[in-house]
mmCIF file of the C-alpha atoms, coordinates in Angstrom:
data_MODEL
# 
_entry.id   MODEL 
# 
loop_
_atom_site.group_PDB 
_atom_site.id 
_atom_site.type_symbol 
_atom_site.label_atom_id 
_atom_site.label_alt_id 
_atom_site.label_comp_id 
_atom_site.label_asym_id 
_atom_site.label_entity_id 
_atom_site.label_seq_id 
_atom_site.pdbx_PDB_ins_code 
_atom_site.Cartn_x 
_atom_site.Cartn_y 
_atom_site.Cartn_z 
_atom_site.occupancy 
_atom_site.B_iso_or_equiv 
_atom_site.pdbx_formal_charge 
_atom_site.auth_seq_id 
_atom_site.auth_comp_id 
_atom_site.auth_asym_id 
_atom_site.auth_atom_id 
_atom_site.pdbx_PDB_model_num 
ATOM 1   C CA . MET A 1 1   ? -11.187 84.846 -15.232 1.00 0.00 ? 1   MET A CA 1 
ATOM 2   C CA . ARG A 1 2   ? -13.022 82.593 -17.644 1.00 0.00 ? 2   ARG A CA 1 
ATOM 3   C CA . HIS A 1 3   ? -16.862 82.801 -18.430 1.00 0.00 ? 3   HIS A CA 1 
ATOM 4   C CA . GLY A 1 4   ? -18.270 79.461 -18.110 1.00 0.00 ? 4   GLY A CA 1 
ATOM 5   C CA . SER A 1 5   ? -17.492 75.925 -17.231 1.00 0.00 ? 5   SER A CA 1 
ATOM 6   C CA . ILE A 1 6   ? -14.746 74.392 -19.154 1.00 0.00 ? 6   ILE A CA 1 
ATOM 7   C CA . PRO A 1 7   ? -15.798 71.762 -21.883 1.00 0.00 ? 7   PRO A CA 1 
ATOM 8   C CA . GLY A 1 8   ? -16.053 67.982 -20.184 1.00 0.00 ? 8   GLY A CA 1 
ATOM 9   C CA . SER A 1 9   ? -15.939 69.030 -16.320 1.00 0.00 ? 9   SER A CA 1 
ATOM 10  C CA . ARG A 1 10  ? -19.064 68.120 -15.870 1.00 0.00 ? 10  ARG A CA 1 
ATOM 11  C CA . GLY A 1 11  ? -18.873 64.941 -17.759 1.00 0.00 ? 11  GLY A CA 1 
ATOM 12  C CA . ARG A 1 12  ? -18.526 61.602 -17.133 1.00 0.00 ? 12  ARG A CA 1 
ATOM 13  C CA . VAL A 1 13  ? -15.982 59.315 -18.783 1.00 0.00 ? 13  VAL A CA 1 
ATOM 14  C CA . ARG A 1 14  ? -17.587 56.808 -21.101 1.00 0.00 ? 14  ARG A CA 1 
ATOM 15  C CA . PRO A 1 15  ? -15.811 53.554 -22.166 1.00 0.00 ? 15  PRO A CA 1 
ATOM 16  C CA . LEU A 1 16  ? -15.249 53.487 -26.123 1.00 0.00 ? 16  LEU A CA 1 
ATOM 17  C CA . THR A 1 17  ? -16.887 51.796 -28.582 1.00 0.00 ? 17  THR A CA 1 
ATOM 18  C CA . LEU A 1 18  ? -14.173 49.993 -30.401 1.00 0.00 ? 18  LEU A CA 1 
ATOM 19  C CA . LEU A 1 19  ? -13.989 49.229 -34.396 1.00 0.00 ? 19  LEU A CA 1 
ATOM 20  C CA . GLY A 1 20  ? -16.259 45.953 -35.109 1.00 0.00 ? 20  GLY A CA 1 
ATOM 21  C CA . ASP A 1 21  ? -19.127 47.600 -33.302 1.00 0.00 ? 21  ASP A CA 1 
ATOM 22  C CA . PRO A 1 22  ? -22.699 47.316 -35.073 1.00 0.00 ? 22  PRO A CA 1 
ATOM 23  C CA . VAL A 1 23  ? -22.536 51.179 -33.821 1.00 0.00 ? 23  VAL A CA 1 
ATOM 24  C CA . LEU A 1 24  ? -20.089 52.209 -35.732 1.00 0.00 ? 24  LEU A CA 1 
ATOM 25  C CA . HIS A 1 25  ? -21.233 51.219 -38.681 1.00 0.00 ? 25  HIS A CA 1 
ATOM 26  C CA . ALA A 1 26  ? -25.140 52.489 -39.131 1.00 0.00 ? 26  ALA A CA 1 
ATOM 27  C CA . PRO A 1 27  ? -25.891 56.030 -39.863 1.00 0.00 ? 27  PRO A CA 1 
ATOM 28  C CA . CYS A 1 28  ? -26.404 57.683 -36.447 1.00 0.00 ? 28  CYS A CA 1 
ATOM 29  C CA . ALA A 1 29  ? -30.263 59.446 -35.637 1.00 0.00 ? 29  ALA A CA 1 
ATOM 30  C CA . ASP A 1 30  ? -30.773 62.909 -35.764 1.00 0.00 ? 30  ASP A CA 1 
ATOM 31  C CA . VAL A 1 31  ? -31.243 64.774 -32.272 1.00 0.00 ? 31  VAL A CA 1 
ATOM 32  C CA . THR A 1 32  ? -35.061 65.262 -32.064 1.00 0.00 ? 32  THR A CA 1 
ATOM 33  C CA . ASP A 1 33  ? -35.052 66.884 -27.961 1.00 0.00 ? 33  ASP A CA 1 
ATOM 34  C CA . PHE A 1 34  ? -32.504 69.759 -27.557 1.00 0.00 ? 34  PHE A CA 1 
ATOM 35  C CA . GLY A 1 35  ? -32.682 69.088 -23.309 1.00 0.00 ? 35  GLY A CA 1 
ATOM 36  C CA . PRO A 1 36  ? -30.669 68.468 -20.561 1.00 0.00 ? 36  PRO A CA 1 
ATOM 37  C CA . GLU A 1 37  ? -30.282 65.031 -21.739 1.00 0.00 ? 37  GLU A CA 1 
ATOM 38  C CA . LEU A 1 38  ? -28.682 66.585 -24.712 1.00 0.00 ? 38  LEU A CA 1 
ATOM 39  C CA . SER A 1 39  ? -26.021 68.865 -22.833 1.00 0.00 ? 39  SER A CA 1 
ATOM 40  C CA . ARG A 1 40  ? -24.905 65.890 -20.698 1.00 0.00 ? 40  ARG A CA 1 
ATOM 41  C CA . LEU A 1 41  ? -24.186 63.885 -23.584 1.00 0.00 ? 41  LEU A CA 1 
ATOM 42  C CA . VAL A 1 42  ? -21.961 66.868 -25.260 1.00 0.00 ? 42  VAL A CA 1 
ATOM 43  C CA . GLU A 1 43  ? -20.166 67.400 -21.622 1.00 0.00 ? 43  GLU A CA 1 
ATOM 44  C CA . ASP A 1 44  ? -19.199 63.061 -21.420 1.00 0.00 ? 44  ASP A CA 1 
ATOM 45  C CA . LEU A 1 45  ? -18.108 63.324 -25.048 1.00 0.00 ? 45  LEU A CA 1 
ATOM 46  C CA . PHE A 1 46  ? -15.738 66.254 -24.362 1.00 0.00 ? 46  PHE A CA 1 
ATOM 47  C CA . ALA A 1 47  ? -14.849 64.213 -20.679 1.00 0.00 ? 47  ALA A CA 1 
ATOM 48  C CA . THR A 1 48  ? -13.860 61.441 -22.372 1.00 0.00 ? 48  THR A CA 1 
ATOM 49  C CA . MET A 1 49  ? -12.160 62.792 -25.370 1.00 0.00 ? 49  MET A CA 1 
ATOM 50  C CA . TYR A 1 50  ? -10.032 64.989 -23.546 1.00 0.00 ? 50  TYR A CA 1 
ATOM 51  C CA . ALA A 1 51  ? -9.424  61.497 -21.291 1.00 0.00 ? 51  ALA A CA 1 
ATOM 52  C CA . ALA A 1 52  ? -8.476  59.842 -24.888 1.00 0.00 ? 52  ALA A CA 1 
ATOM 53  C CA . GLU A 1 53  ? -6.564  62.498 -25.389 1.00 0.00 ? 53  GLU A CA 1 
ATOM 54  C CA . GLY A 1 54  ? -8.108  62.942 -28.770 1.00 0.00 ? 54  GLY A CA 1 
ATOM 55  C CA . VAL A 1 55  ? -8.787  65.846 -30.880 1.00 0.00 ? 55  VAL A CA 1 
ATOM 56  C CA . GLY A 1 56  ? -12.803 64.371 -31.608 1.00 0.00 ? 56  GLY A CA 1 
ATOM 57  C CA . LEU A 1 57  ? -15.597 62.478 -30.518 1.00 0.00 ? 57  LEU A CA 1 
ATOM 58  C CA . ALA A 1 58  ? -19.000 61.171 -32.209 1.00 0.00 ? 58  ALA A CA 1 
ATOM 59  C CA . ALA A 1 59  ? -21.612 60.041 -29.913 1.00 0.00 ? 59  ALA A CA 1 
ATOM 60  C CA . ASN A 1 60  ? -21.765 56.619 -31.855 1.00 0.00 ? 60  ASN A CA 1 
ATOM 61  C CA . GLN A 1 61  ? -18.129 56.263 -30.164 1.00 0.00 ? 61  GLN A CA 1 
ATOM 62  C CA . VAL A 1 62  ? -18.988 55.888 -27.273 1.00 0.00 ? 62  VAL A CA 1 
ATOM 63  C CA . GLY A 1 63  ? -22.412 53.889 -28.255 1.00 0.00 ? 63  GLY A CA 1 
ATOM 64  C CA . GLU A 1 64  ? -25.204 56.779 -28.243 1.00 0.00 ? 64  GLU A CA 1 
ATOM 65  C CA . SER A 1 65  ? -26.490 56.405 -31.958 1.00 0.00 ? 65  SER A CA 1 
ATOM 66  C CA . LEU A 1 66  ? -27.263 60.287 -32.031 1.00 0.00 ? 66  LEU A CA 1 
ATOM 67  C CA . ARG A 1 67  ? -25.453 63.074 -34.640 1.00 0.00 ? 67  ARG A CA 1 
ATOM 68  C CA . VAL A 1 68  ? -23.964 64.332 -32.094 1.00 0.00 ? 68  VAL A CA 1 
ATOM 69  C CA . PHE A 1 69  ? -19.841 65.263 -32.157 1.00 0.00 ? 69  PHE A CA 1 
ATOM 70  C CA . VAL A 1 70  ? -17.418 67.539 -30.161 1.00 0.00 ? 70  VAL A CA 1 
ATOM 71  C CA . TYR A 1 71  ? -13.988 68.760 -30.608 1.00 0.00 ? 71  TYR A CA 1 
ATOM 72  C CA . ASP A 1 72  ? -10.910 70.690 -29.883 1.00 0.00 ? 72  ASP A CA 1 
ATOM 73  C CA . CYS A 1 73  ? -9.159  70.395 -32.154 1.00 0.00 ? 73  CYS A CA 1 
ATOM 74  C CA . PRO A 1 74  ? -5.944  72.903 -34.003 1.00 0.00 ? 74  PRO A CA 1 
ATOM 75  C CA . ASP A 1 75  ? -5.548  73.896 -37.698 1.00 0.00 ? 75  ASP A CA 1 
ATOM 76  C CA . ASP A 1 76  ? -2.987  73.659 -39.994 1.00 0.00 ? 76  ASP A CA 1 
ATOM 77  C CA . GLU A 1 77  ? -1.532  77.104 -38.257 1.00 0.00 ? 77  GLU A CA 1 
ATOM 78  C CA . ASP A 1 78  ? -2.081  75.860 -34.551 1.00 0.00 ? 78  ASP A CA 1 
ATOM 79  C CA . VAL A 1 79  ? -5.424  78.017 -33.925 1.00 0.00 ? 79  VAL A CA 1 
ATOM 80  C CA . ARG A 1 80  ? -7.573  75.889 -31.429 1.00 0.00 ? 80  ARG A CA 1 
ATOM 81  C CA . HIS A 1 81  ? -11.013 74.836 -32.853 1.00 0.00 ? 81  HIS A CA 1 
ATOM 82  C CA . LEU A 1 82  ? -13.176 74.284 -29.921 1.00 0.00 ? 82  LEU A CA 1 
ATOM 83  C CA . GLY A 1 83  ? -17.423 73.181 -29.880 1.00 0.00 ? 83  GLY A CA 1 
ATOM 84  C CA . HIS A 1 84  ? -19.536 70.707 -30.727 1.00 0.00 ? 84  HIS A CA 1 
ATOM 85  C CA . VAL A 1 85  ? -22.696 70.113 -33.422 1.00 0.00 ? 85  VAL A CA 1 
ATOM 86  C CA . VAL A 1 86  ? -25.717 68.489 -33.222 1.00 0.00 ? 86  VAL A CA 1 
ATOM 87  C CA . ASN A 1 87  ? -27.093 67.078 -36.389 1.00 0.00 ? 87  ASN A CA 1 
ATOM 88  C CA . PRO A 1 88  ? -24.176 68.076 -38.477 1.00 0.00 ? 88  PRO A CA 1 
ATOM 89  C CA . ARG A 1 89  ? -24.376 68.097 -42.692 1.00 0.00 ? 89  ARG A CA 1 
ATOM 90  C CA . LEU A 1 90  ? -20.820 68.313 -44.085 1.00 0.00 ? 90  LEU A CA 1 
ATOM 91  C CA . VAL A 1 91  ? -22.005 70.980 -46.542 1.00 0.00 ? 91  VAL A CA 1 
ATOM 92  C CA . GLU A 1 92  ? -18.518 71.462 -48.287 1.00 0.00 ? 92  GLU A CA 1 
ATOM 93  C CA . ALA A 1 93  ? -15.736 69.187 -48.511 1.00 0.00 ? 93  ALA A CA 1 
ATOM 94  C CA . ASP A 1 94  ? -13.242 71.153 -51.285 1.00 0.00 ? 94  ASP A CA 1 
ATOM 95  C CA . GLY A 1 95  ? -9.996  72.107 -52.460 1.00 0.00 ? 95  GLY A CA 1 
ATOM 96  C CA . VAL A 1 96  ? -5.803  70.642 -52.059 1.00 0.00 ? 96  VAL A CA 1 
ATOM 97  C CA . THR A 1 97  ? -7.253  66.670 -51.797 1.00 0.00 ? 97  THR A CA 1 
ATOM 98  C CA . ILE A 1 98  ? -4.209  65.427 -49.039 1.00 0.00 ? 98  ILE A CA 1 
ATOM 99  C CA . ARG A 1 99  ? -3.161  62.318 -48.035 1.00 0.00 ? 99  ARG A CA 1 
ATOM 100 C CA . GLY A 1 100 ? -2.243  62.059 -44.529 1.00 0.00 ? 100 GLY A CA 1 
ATOM 101 C CA . PRO A 1 101 ? -2.086  60.003 -41.482 1.00 0.00 ? 101 PRO A CA 1 
ATOM 102 C CA . GLU A 1 102 ? -5.563  59.281 -39.535 1.00 0.00 ? 102 GLU A CA 1 
ATOM 103 C CA . GLY A 1 103 ? -6.080  58.084 -35.986 1.00 0.00 ? 103 GLY A CA 1 
ATOM 104 C CA . CYS A 1 104 ? -9.010  57.104 -34.614 1.00 0.00 ? 104 CYS A CA 1 
ATOM 105 C CA . LEU A 1 105 ? -10.411 56.563 -30.545 1.00 0.00 ? 105 LEU A CA 1 
ATOM 106 C CA . SER A 1 106 ? -12.106 53.767 -31.822 1.00 0.00 ? 106 SER A CA 1 
ATOM 107 C CA . LEU A 1 107 ? -9.071  51.866 -33.084 1.00 0.00 ? 107 LEU A CA 1 
ATOM 108 C CA . PRO A 1 108 ? -6.851  52.947 -30.288 1.00 0.00 ? 108 PRO A CA 1 
ATOM 109 C CA . GLY A 1 109 ? -2.929  53.102 -31.008 1.00 0.00 ? 109 GLY A CA 1 
ATOM 110 C CA . LEU A 1 110 ? -3.174  52.954 -35.350 1.00 0.00 ? 110 LEU A CA 1 
ATOM 111 C CA . GLU A 1 111 ? -3.597  55.043 -38.265 1.00 0.00 ? 111 GLU A CA 1 
ATOM 112 C CA . ALA A 1 112 ? -2.924  55.142 -41.880 1.00 0.00 ? 112 ALA A CA 1 
ATOM 113 C CA . GLY A 1 113 ? -2.775  57.711 -44.854 1.00 0.00 ? 113 GLY A CA 1 
ATOM 114 C CA . THR A 1 114 ? -5.831  58.484 -45.594 1.00 0.00 ? 114 THR A CA 1 
ATOM 115 C CA . GLU A 1 115 ? -6.926  61.431 -47.890 1.00 0.00 ? 115 GLU A CA 1 
ATOM 116 C CA . ARG A 1 116 ? -8.822  64.280 -46.589 1.00 0.00 ? 116 ARG A CA 1 
ATOM 117 C CA . TYR A 1 117 ? -10.250 67.620 -48.265 1.00 0.00 ? 117 TYR A CA 1 
ATOM 118 C CA . ASP A 1 118 ? -8.189  70.553 -47.241 1.00 0.00 ? 118 ASP A CA 1 
ATOM 119 C CA . HIS A 1 119 ? -11.515 72.839 -46.762 1.00 0.00 ? 119 HIS A CA 1 
ATOM 120 C CA . ALA A 1 120 ? -14.669 71.616 -44.785 1.00 0.00 ? 120 ALA A CA 1 
ATOM 121 C CA . VAL A 1 121 ? -18.310 73.323 -43.873 1.00 0.00 ? 121 VAL A CA 1 
ATOM 122 C CA . VAL A 1 122 ? -20.384 71.852 -41.570 1.00 0.00 ? 122 VAL A CA 1 
ATOM 123 C CA . GLU A 1 123 ? -23.575 73.136 -40.087 1.00 0.00 ? 123 GLU A CA 1 
ATOM 124 C CA . GLY A 1 124 ? -25.848 71.946 -37.465 1.00 0.00 ? 124 GLY A CA 1 
ATOM 125 C CA . PHE A 1 125 ? -27.170 73.192 -34.205 1.00 0.00 ? 125 PHE A CA 1 
ATOM 126 C CA . THR A 1 126 ? -25.909 73.321 -30.826 1.00 0.00 ? 126 THR A CA 1 
ATOM 127 C CA . ALA A 1 127 ? -27.202 71.626 -27.834 1.00 0.00 ? 127 ALA A CA 1 
ATOM 128 C CA . THR A 1 128 ? -29.484 74.358 -27.573 1.00 0.00 ? 128 THR A CA 1 
ATOM 129 C CA . GLY A 1 129 ? -30.775 74.468 -31.105 1.00 0.00 ? 129 GLY A CA 1 
ATOM 130 C CA . LYS A 1 130 ? -28.827 77.504 -32.153 1.00 0.00 ? 130 LYS A CA 1 
ATOM 131 C CA . PRO A 1 131 ? -27.772 77.284 -36.011 1.00 0.00 ? 131 PRO A CA 1 
ATOM 132 C CA . ILE A 1 132 ? -24.348 77.433 -36.615 1.00 0.00 ? 132 ILE A CA 1 
ATOM 133 C CA . THR A 1 133 ? -22.019 76.895 -39.696 1.00 0.00 ? 133 THR A CA 1 
ATOM 134 C CA . ILE A 1 134 ? -18.126 76.120 -38.643 1.00 0.00 ? 134 ILE A CA 1 
ATOM 135 C CA . HIS A 1 135 ? -15.430 76.298 -41.504 1.00 0.00 ? 135 HIS A CA 1 
ATOM 136 C CA . GLY A 1 136 ? -12.790 74.261 -41.254 1.00 0.00 ? 136 GLY A CA 1 
ATOM 137 C CA . THR A 1 137 ? -9.037  74.445 -43.261 1.00 0.00 ? 137 THR A CA 1 
ATOM 138 C CA . GLY A 1 138 ? -6.647  72.144 -42.858 1.00 0.00 ? 138 GLY A CA 1 
ATOM 139 C CA . PHE A 1 139 ? -6.152  69.701 -40.505 1.00 0.00 ? 139 PHE A CA 1 
ATOM 140 C CA . PHE A 1 140 ? -9.326  70.813 -38.496 1.00 0.00 ? 140 PHE A CA 1 
ATOM 141 C CA . ALA A 1 141 ? -10.552 70.380 -42.051 1.00 0.00 ? 141 ALA A CA 1 
ATOM 142 C CA . ARG A 1 142 ? -9.941  66.875 -41.974 1.00 0.00 ? 142 ARG A CA 1 
ATOM 143 C CA . CYS A 1 143 ? -11.367 66.517 -38.058 1.00 0.00 ? 143 CYS A CA 1 
ATOM 144 C CA . LEU A 1 144 ? -14.814 68.136 -39.076 1.00 0.00 ? 144 LEU A CA 1 
ATOM 145 C CA . GLN A 1 145 ? -14.991 65.141 -41.833 1.00 0.00 ? 145 GLN A CA 1 
ATOM 146 C CA . HIS A 1 146 ? -13.672 62.083 -39.821 1.00 0.00 ? 146 HIS A CA 1 
ATOM 147 C CA . GLU A 1 147 ? -16.324 62.986 -37.169 1.00 0.00 ? 147 GLU A CA 1 
ATOM 148 C CA . THR A 1 148 ? -19.602 63.732 -40.025 1.00 0.00 ? 148 THR A CA 1 
ATOM 149 C CA . ASP A 1 149 ? -18.032 59.958 -41.421 1.00 0.00 ? 149 ASP A CA 1 
ATOM 150 C CA . HIS A 1 150 ? -18.664 58.656 -38.038 1.00 0.00 ? 150 HIS A CA 1 
ATOM 151 C CA . LEU A 1 151 ? -22.626 59.449 -37.648 1.00 0.00 ? 151 LEU A CA 1 
ATOM 152 C CA . GLU A 1 152 ? -22.785 58.363 -41.398 1.00 0.00 ? 152 GLU A CA 1 
ATOM 153 C CA . GLY A 1 153 ? -21.855 55.175 -39.706 1.00 0.00 ? 153 GLY A CA 1 
ATOM 154 C CA . ARG A 1 154 ? -18.486 54.811 -41.308 1.00 0.00 ? 154 ARG A CA 1 
ATOM 155 C CA . VAL A 1 155 ? -14.991 54.533 -40.099 1.00 0.00 ? 155 VAL A CA 1 
ATOM 156 C CA . TYR A 1 156 ? -11.273 55.959 -42.236 1.00 0.00 ? 156 TYR A CA 1 
ATOM 157 C CA . ALA A 1 157 ? -10.538 52.552 -42.387 1.00 0.00 ? 157 ALA A CA 1 
ATOM 158 C CA . ASP A 1 158 ? -13.062 52.580 -45.329 1.00 0.00 ? 158 ASP A CA 1 
ATOM 159 C CA . HIS A 1 159 ? -11.597 55.837 -46.966 1.00 0.00 ? 159 HIS A CA 1 
ATOM 160 C CA . VAL A 1 160 ? -8.107  53.946 -46.976 1.00 0.00 ? 160 VAL A CA 1 
ATOM 161 C CA . THR A 1 161 ? -7.431  51.140 -49.799 1.00 0.00 ? 161 THR A CA 1 
ATOM 162 C CA . GLY A 1 162 ? -4.834  49.176 -51.127 1.00 0.00 ? 162 GLY A CA 1 
ATOM 163 C CA . ARG A 1 163 ? -1.688  48.120 -49.492 1.00 0.00 ? 163 ARG A CA 1 
ATOM 164 C CA . ARG A 1 164 ? -2.309  50.814 -46.798 1.00 0.00 ? 164 ARG A CA 1 
ATOM 165 C CA . LYS A 1 165 ? -5.684  48.823 -46.064 1.00 0.00 ? 165 LYS A CA 1 
ATOM 166 C CA . ARG A 1 166 ? -4.022  45.768 -45.891 1.00 0.00 ? 166 ARG A CA 1 
ATOM 167 C CA . LYS A 1 167 ? -1.830  46.805 -43.856 1.00 0.00 ? 167 LYS A CA 1 
ATOM 168 C CA . LEU A 1 168 ? -4.168  48.688 -41.424 1.00 0.00 ? 168 LEU A CA 1 
ATOM 169 C CA . MET A 1 169 ? -6.756  45.629 -41.169 1.00 0.00 ? 169 MET A CA 1 
ATOM 170 C CA . ARG A 1 170 ? -3.277  43.406 -40.357 1.00 0.00 ? 170 ARG A CA 1 
ATOM 171 C CA . GLN A 1 171 ? -2.383  45.560 -37.585 1.00 0.00 ? 171 GLN A CA 1 
ATOM 172 C CA . VAL A 1 172 ? -6.224  45.650 -36.197 1.00 0.00 ? 172 VAL A CA 1 
ATOM 173 C CA . ALA A 1 173 ? -6.440  41.886 -36.190 1.00 0.00 ? 173 ALA A CA 1 
ATOM 174 C CA . LYS A 1 174 ? -3.152  41.933 -33.725 1.00 0.00 ? 174 LYS A CA 1 
ATOM 175 C CA . SER A 1 175 ? -4.041  44.691 -31.522 1.00 0.00 ? 175 SER A CA 1 
ATOM 176 C CA . SER A 1 176 ? -4.805  43.937 -28.254 1.00 0.00 ? 176 SER A CA 1 
ATOM 177 C CA . TRP A 1 177 ? -8.440  45.440 -28.376 1.00 0.00 ? 177 TRP A CA 1 
ATOM 178 C CA . ARG A 1 178 ? -9.693  43.661 -30.985 1.00 0.00 ? 178 ARG A CA 1 
ATOM 179 C CA . ARG A 1 179 ? -12.802 41.480 -30.272 1.00 0.00 ? 179 ARG A CA 1 
# 
């Protein structure tokens, strides 16, 4: 028997914020109220992430300029990592730099080879204010770096350069979701 509820089961699916929306390109504010509104936001983030079939989602991707993200992401050994972080800070990103395909729910249907470290550590809090530290390797480290980038006002396309950047921007311009 399962103890506790499934993340997102009480949340509502919100519209995704797409590339070009100013909320994606500005640093998010720290959360100061760890009350029921924050818990609802975390539930909504999970519901939205699952509906969009993602592995992570930051609050600004649903139009909320707050430092919160959720994840349900495997690492390279296929170990599932499930949780959320409030006021996250990327305190370590090191190891080998790997260029791998990276996508984003705010750039639907697109991806580009993006360089990320294969190890990351994020410190922050739970929705109830309890301090947490999350260690990630491989694909999960990529996810942690990607989501903390969102909260700093960056998207993965900001890390892509040269030919890959030009190709990605051509695809963005042709996309049906582009504003």
